[in-house]
N, C-alpha and C positions, 0 to 999 in steps of 0.2 A: 698812502704809504708814508707821507710826511710824519704822521704821528708815530709810526714805527721808528723812523730815524731819530726823532726827538727822544723817544724812549731809550734808544741805545746810547745817545749822548749823555743821558742822565746816569746811566750805569758807569760810563767812563768818568764823569765828574765826581761821583761818589767814591770811585776808586782812588782818586787823587786826594780827596779830603780825609777819608776814614782810613786810618792805618792801624796796624797791629793785628788785625784779623783778616786774613786774605778772603775768607768767605764773605765777610760783611762788605767787602769791596764790590760785590755784585748786587747789593741791595739798591733799589731805586730810592731817590730822595722822597721823603714823605711816607715810606713804608715803615710801619711801626712794629710789625711782627713777622716771624717766620712760622712755619708749620712743619710737623714731622711725626715720625713714629706711627705708621699705619699704611693703609692702601690708598695710593694717590692715583686719581683718574683724570686724564686730560681728554675732554670730550668736545667734539664739534657739535654745534647746535643749529647749523644751517644746512638745509637740504641741498644736495648737489653742489656744495662748495667745500673747499678744504683749506688747511693752513699748516705751515711748518712752525715748529716751536723748539725751544731749548730751555732746560732748567738745571739748576745746580743744587746738589745736596751735600751738606756737611755730614758725611757718614757713608752708608752703603745703599745701593739700589739694585733690585732684581726685577725682571719681568714676571708678571703674574696674570691671573684672570679674575675679573670681578664684574658682577651684574651683566654677564654676557659679553663683556669686552675683554680683549686680549691684545697685548702688545705684539707688533709685527716684527718679522725678521729684519726689516729695514730700519727699525728704530735702534739707535746705537747708544750704548753706555760706555763712557770712557773715564777711567780712573786718572785723576790728576796727581801730581807729585806732592801736593800740599794737603792730602787727606780728603779732598773733595772729589765729587763725581759729577761729570757733565753728561746730560742726556739730551739727544736730539732725535726728533721724530716728526711724523706727519699724521694728521687725523682729518677726516672729512666725511661729508654726507651723513651727519648725525651719528657718527661712529666714534669710539673712544679707545684710548690706550691705557692699560692698567699697570702699575708698578708697586712693588712692596718697598717701602722706605724705612730704613733703620737709621734715624738721625733727623736732621732738619732740612726742609726745602727752603733755601735761603734766597732764591731768585728764580723768576720765570719770565720768559720773553716770547712773544709771538714774533717770528722773524719774516714771515711771508704769508700771503694768501688772503682770501676774502671771507672765510667762514668766521662767524662768532664762535666763542668757546666758553666752556665752563670747567672749573677746576674743583675737584672734590677730594676730601680726605675722610675716609671712613664714612662716606655718604653725606658729609656736610659741605656746603658751598664755601670754598675758601678763595674764590676768585679775587674778591676785593682785598683780602688779606695780603695776597701775593703781588697784586698788580696796582693796588690803590684805586681800582675802578670796579664797577659792576661788570658781571660777566657779559651782559648784552652790549656794553659800550667798549668791550675789549677788542672790537673789530675795527678800530681806527675810524669811527664814524664822525662825520662832520655834523655838528649840531645845527638844528633848524628851529628857530623860535618865532618866525614870521613868514608870511607868504613870500615866495621866491621863485626864481627860474634857475633850474639846474642845467649847466652847460658843460660840466666836466665829469668824466667817469669818477666813480667812488661810491662810498656808502654814506648815506645821509639819514639822520635820525631826528625825529621831532622830539623836542624836550619839553613841550608844553602844549596845551590846547590852544588852537587858533579860533577864537570865538568871534562871531558876527562880522566876518570879513566881507567888506563891500566891494572887493576887487572883482574884475571879470574872471580871472583864473587865479586861484590861490597858489597851487604848486604846479609848476610847468616843467616837465622833464624833457630836455632837448638834447640829451647825450646818450650814446651807447654805454653799456657796462655800468649801469646805475642800480643801486639798491636803495629804495626809499622805505625806511622802517618807521612806521608811525608810533611804535612803542605803546600802542593802545590809546594814543591821544586822538582828539577829534579835530577835524577840519570843518569848520562851521561857517556857512554863508548867511545871507539874509533873504533867501527865497526869491531873488530877482531873476527875471528872464535873461537868457544869454550868458549865464555864469556857469563856471565849472569848478568843482572842488579840486580834483587832481587830473591833469591832462598829460598824456604821453604822446608827443607828436613833435617832429622836427620841423616846426613852422609856426606861423601865427595867422590868426584870422582866416583859417581855411586854406592857406597857401603854404605848401611845403617848400622849405628853404634849403634843404640838404638831403642826404641819403636817409632812407627809412631806418629807424632805430632798431638795434638788436640788443638782446641780453639786458632787459630792464625788468626789475622786480619791484612790485608795490605790495607791501605786506603790513599787517597788524595796524590798520588805520581805520578810524571811524569817520564817515563823511555825512554831513547833514546840511539840509536847507540850500541846495543849489538846483539850478535847472537840470544839470546833469552832474551826478556825483563824481564818477570816474569815467573818463573818456580816453580811449586809445585810438589814434589815427583820425582821419577825416574822410568823408565821402569823396571819392574820385581823386584823393590826394595820397593814398597809400597809408599803411599802418605799420606798427612795430612788431617785433617778436618779444613777447613779455610773459611774465608770470605774475598772477594776482593771487594772493593768499591772505587768509585771515582778515578779509575786508568785511566791514559792517556798514552798509549804505542804507540810510533811512531818510524819509521825509524830503526826498528830492523828486523833481518831475520825472527824472529817469535815474535808475540806480547805477548800472554798469553798461556802457555802450562800447562795442568793439567794431571799428570800421576798418575793413581791409587788413585785418590782423592775420598773421601766419604763424604756424608752428608754436602755439602758445598754450598755456594752461591756466585754469581758474580752479582754485580748490579752497575748501573750507570757507565759503563766502555766504553771508546773509544779506539778502536784498529785500527789504520789507518797508511797507507803507510809502512806497514811491508811486509814480505813475506807472511806467513799465519797470519790471525788475531788470532782467538781462535782455539786451538787444544786440544782434550781430548783423553785419552788412558786408557781403563779399568777403567773409572770413573763412580761411581754410586751415585744415589740420589743427583743430582746436579740441582740447580735452577739458571737460568740465566735470568735476567730481565734488561731492559733498556740498551741494548748493541748496540753500533754502531760499526760495523765491516765493514769499507768502505775504498776504495782506496788502498787496499792491492794488492801486485803484483800477488799473486796466489789466495788462497781461503779465503773467509771471515770467515766462521765458519766450522770447520771439527770435527764432533763427530765420533770418530773412535774406532776400535778394542775392541769389547765387552763392550763398555760403555752402561749403562742402567739407566732407570728412570731419564732421563734428560729433563728438561723443558726449552724451549727457548721462552720467551715472550717479547713483546715490543722490537723486534729485527729489526735492519736495517742493511741489507747486500747489499751494493750498490757500483757500480763502481770498483769492484775488477777485476783484470786482468784475473783471471780464473773463477771458479765456485763460486756462492754465498754461498750456504750451501751444505755441503756433509755429508750424514749420511751413514756411512759404513767405513771399510768393516767388514766382519766376526763377526757375533754374536751381533751386535748392536741392542738393543731392547728398546721398550717403550720410544721413543723420542716424545715429544709433541712440535710442532712448531706452535705458535699462535700469533695473533696480530702482524704479521711480515710484513715487506716490503722488497722484494728481487728483485732488479731491476738494470738494466744497467751493469750487470756483463759480462765479456768477454766470459764466457762459459755457461754451464747449470745453470739455476736458482737454483733449488733444486734437488739434485742428491742422490737417494737411490741406494746403490750398494752392491750386493753380500752377500747373506745369512744374511739379516737384516729383522726384523719382529716386528709387533705390534707397529705401529707408527701412529701419528695423525698430520694432517695439517689443521688448522682452522683459519678463519678470517684473511686470508693472501692474499697479492697481489704479484704476480710473473709476472714481466713485463719487456719488452724491454731488455731481455738478449740475448747474442750472439749465443745461441744454443737453445736446447729445454727448455721449461719453467720448467716442472717437468719430470724427467726421473727416471724410476724404472727398475732395472735389478736384478732378483732373490730376489725380496722383497715380503714378504707375510704379509697379514692383514694390509694394509696401508689404513687408512681412511682419505679421503680428503673432507672437507666440508666447505661451506660458504667461498669459495675462488675464486679469479679472476685470470685467467692466460691469458695474452694478449700481443700482439705486440712483441712476441719473434721471433728470427731469425730462429728457427727450429720448431718442432712440439709443440703444446700446452702441451699435456701429452703423453709421449711415454712409453710403458710398454713392458717388455720382461720377460716371465716366472714369472709373478708377479700376486698377488691377492690383493683384497681389495674392497673398495667402494668409489663412488663419490656421493656426495649429495649437491645439491644447488651450483653447480660449474659452472662458466662462462668461456667459452673458445672462444676467439674472436681475429680476426686480427693477428693470428700467421702466419708466412710465410710458414710453412709446414702444416701438417695435424692438425686438432683440437685434435683428439684422435687417437692414433695409437698403436695397439697391433701387435707387429712384429713377434710373435711366436704363432701359433694356436696349442697349446699343451694341450688343455682341461681345462686349468685354465683361469681365467679372473677376471674382475671387475663387481660388480653390480653398475649400474648407475641410479640415481633418480634425476630428475630435473637438467639435464645437458644442459645448454643453449649454443647453437652455433649460434651466429649472428642472433638471433631471432627465431631459431628453438629449441624446447625443446625435448630432447630424453631421453628415459629410456631403460635399458637392464638388464638382469639377467645373471651373470656369463658369460658375453659376451666378445667376442674378435673381434668386428668389427673395421674397420677403418673409421673415420668420418671426414668430412670437412664441415663446415658451411659457407653459403654465397659465394660459389665458382662461378667462371665463369662457364657458362653452355654451352653444345653443341649448335650448330646452331639450332635456334628455328624453329618450323614448320611454314610454310607460313601463314601469317595473324595473328600471335600471338606475344605477347610481355611479358616481365617479369612484374609480378604484386606484387611480394613480395619476400620472402626468398627462399633459395634453400639449399639442403643438398645432398652431395655426399657420397655414402656408398660403401664400399668394404668388401668382405669376411663376410657378415652377413649370418649366418646359422639360420634355424628355432629354434635351441636350444638357440640362443642368446636372444630370446624374445625381439628383438629390436622394439621399437615403436617411432614414431616421430610425434610431434604436431606442426602444423602451424597455425598462426593467419591468417585467410582468410579475406582480405579486400574486400569491394565492388568493382566490376569492374566499368569501366568508364560508362557503360550503365546501371548501377544500379543493375545488377545481381552480384552474387558472383563470384570472381575469382575461377579458377579451379586448382586442383592439378594434375600435369602431371609427368610422369616417363619416363626417357631415359635409355634404357638398354645397351647402348654402340653402338647401331646401329640406332634405331628409337625412336620417341616419341609416347606416347599414354596417353590418359586420365586415371586417377586412379579411378576405380569404387569401391564402398564399403567403402570409408573413413567415419569414425564416426565423424559427425559434431555436435558440441554443443556449443552454445554461440559464434559463429564465429570462433571456433577452429576446425580444421580438424586433426584427429589422425589416423594414418595408421600403420599397421605392415609392417616391411621391411625385405626382404630376398634377398640375392644375391648381385649383383653389379649394380650400376647405380646412376642416379641423379634424385632427386625429386625437383620440382620447382612449384611455383604458377605462372600461366599464365592467360592472358586474351586476347580476340580477339582485334586485332589492325586494322582489315580490313577483306576482304574476306578470309575465312579460307580454307586451304587445307583439303582434307579428312583425318580424324583421327579416329582411332578405339581405343576402351578402352583397357587398359592393360589386362583385364580379357578376352577380345575377341581375343587377339593376341597369342593364344596358338600355339605352333609348331605342325605341322601335318606331317604324313609320306607321302612320295611321292607315295607309293604303299599301298593302304588300307589294303592289306592282310599282310603287314609287310615283314620282312626279316627272313627266317628260320635260326636258329643257334642251331644245335644239338650237344651239347658237345663241342662247339668251343669257342675260346677266343675272346671276344668283347672288343676292346680298345677304350677309349675316350681320345683323346690327344689334349693338347693345342699346337698350332703352332706359337705362338707369344711370343717373349722374353719380360720379365718384364710386362706381362699382364696375367689376369686370367679370368675365367668364371665359372658360375654355370650351372648345367644341371639336367635334369630328363629324365628317359626313362622307358617304361613299357614293360614287357615281359609276354607272355602267356606261362607259364611253371615255371622253377626254375632258380635262379641266385645265384652265390657265388663269393666271392672275390678270386683273384688268382694273380699269377705273370706271366709276359710275357715281353720279350725283356728288362729285367732290371727294369721294372716298377712294382709297387705294389699299389693296392688300399689302400687308407688311412683309418684310424679308423673312421674319421668323415664322410666318405661316408656311406650312410644308405641304407639298403635293407628292404623293408616293404611288407609283404604278405597282400593282400587286402581282402582275403576271398572268392574271386570269381574265383580263379584259376589263377589270374594275380599277378604279383609282380611289385612294383614301386621302382626304384632306384633313389636317389638324391645324387649329389656329387659336387665336386669342383676340378678344375684342372687349373694349371697356369704355366707360365714361361717354356713352352715347356716340361712339365711333363705330364704323362698319368696315367689313372686308368684302369687296366684290370679286366674283369669279365668273369667267366665261365658261359655260357648260355646254357640251355637245353630247347628248345622250339622255340618260334618265338618272335622277337623284333617287337612290333606293333606300337610304337610311341617313338620319341625322341624330346626333346625341350631344347634349350639353354635359360635359364631363366634369365640370367644377366651376365654382364661383358663385357670386351673389347677385349679379346683374340679371335683370329680365332681358328678353331678347325678342326680335322679330325677324322672320325670314321672308324675303321678297324675291319673286321671279318676274323680271321685267316690270317692276313696280307693283305687282300684285302680292298681297299678303298670303303666303302659303304655309304659315306656321302650323296651323291646325291640320293641314294635309300631310305634314311631315313628322309631327310629334304628337304622341298620344297625350 
């Protein structure tokens, strides 16, 4: 405010020197011109800041509208006794007041406030004409032309590039209520370890010396060649409340680091060609919008260590050497990633890692990354909706010990699996309208493995592909997995048919619900569903529902208190099975094997018991049987298997 008071004193001095024309007595020294006769606009150019003003016209003034601006009722026009008019008003938050001037604007003064301003006459910038300054410097800014520490509130403006600075910290903000305006200039270091371009922290060398800072703005600055370009706060020492806007940070080991920052915003920022782009640590209530974090050597955006309530919108994380966006580790919560583009990164596109919870991904494209599109490990309540995950080098979505939901998600053309739950631990995702290359699936708390549009096993003689396909693994009845296929007309005018391959043979699917050309089926076990149509003479084919396994001996195999073991004999392959016992069954342990929790034993009410289970990768499930095993069926999967009763191979006795 010192500059404002000096400005006022110049008005007074000129009034004493210049006589004969009262209006000229309001001109500042050094002002060579007046302006007039047109639409005069007083405009605030700083978001969320305001200022008071007064100007004098030799002539008449009236309020008007121009370019969407209109003077307010609180703006006052007072006619003076000497033929001049004095106008007083307030403008703020990038809003303006418009006046129609018939005569000359002979003086203008900013009397209070922090906003920069711009003065226009019929659309031309006349700020310098009326104030002797550029519009951007009309906010009483303290000029900076060297590295410095700011310890007093106020507005500070770089007036030149700071090149090849060899200091540890170039600009250090240690006061509340500071605006640091780079005016497009560069703060350039020498690439030395332990250096910072711009630091906002009330302390030195990692030790806080006073209260955490509030109301700090860093804007319109370029930062180059530091270990960390811009740093706010310090680990375990607290951080400020600040706004970072129009920042361009490149060629630093780290672009923008926020430690323990609260209630802050980052907007219109470019972080490129650094090590990491954006990194947060224990940061809360942070809004990030219009961020381009691209071409960094490691991670584009890393929201880490107990950060919470973080919104990332209008984000581009592309061409980074490592992962695009990392949300984790430990305690990171309530992160919203929306309207984002995460593509062409060297690693995982979006990575949720280790004890993170309550997150949302929406309206986002995750594409062409060098690993999985979206990966979740120990993440809970993650909601992914209205999102496309495609063309990634790994799986589309891979989850491990994680929960959440998928809604209106497209998974296509990923090199790995479309959806892959790697740990059948009883948790899982709900899926609604999940599209896999033309097949739409839904599931409830499910943990299946899904691939859309895959290559399919050798087709039965006389049949050809007529549409989409879906490969399923590890689907249990409890997953509630359903798949919907759009069924085209076959070449002979009939509908194409839905077929199922269980790892060994093909069969038609009976009982699919068909409505409006869409076939919907429930899916259990392992196998491939595909739409087929005749291409010529057809080999014999039975329906899936007719291909039930049968016992070799109609009387079954007696098992009185003995261990019945169902074993997978193929490495890296699995299968589903069911068997029926006249008598009783319980889970047990045998030869180091134990039946899993997901294996189910159901009493039928007629003296029989049905067991359904899953075994794979040369693992086995043992059961204690009292009675007679009357039927066994492999219901899906690619693994070979062996059935043992007290160590004796009874596979051929139970299966044709």
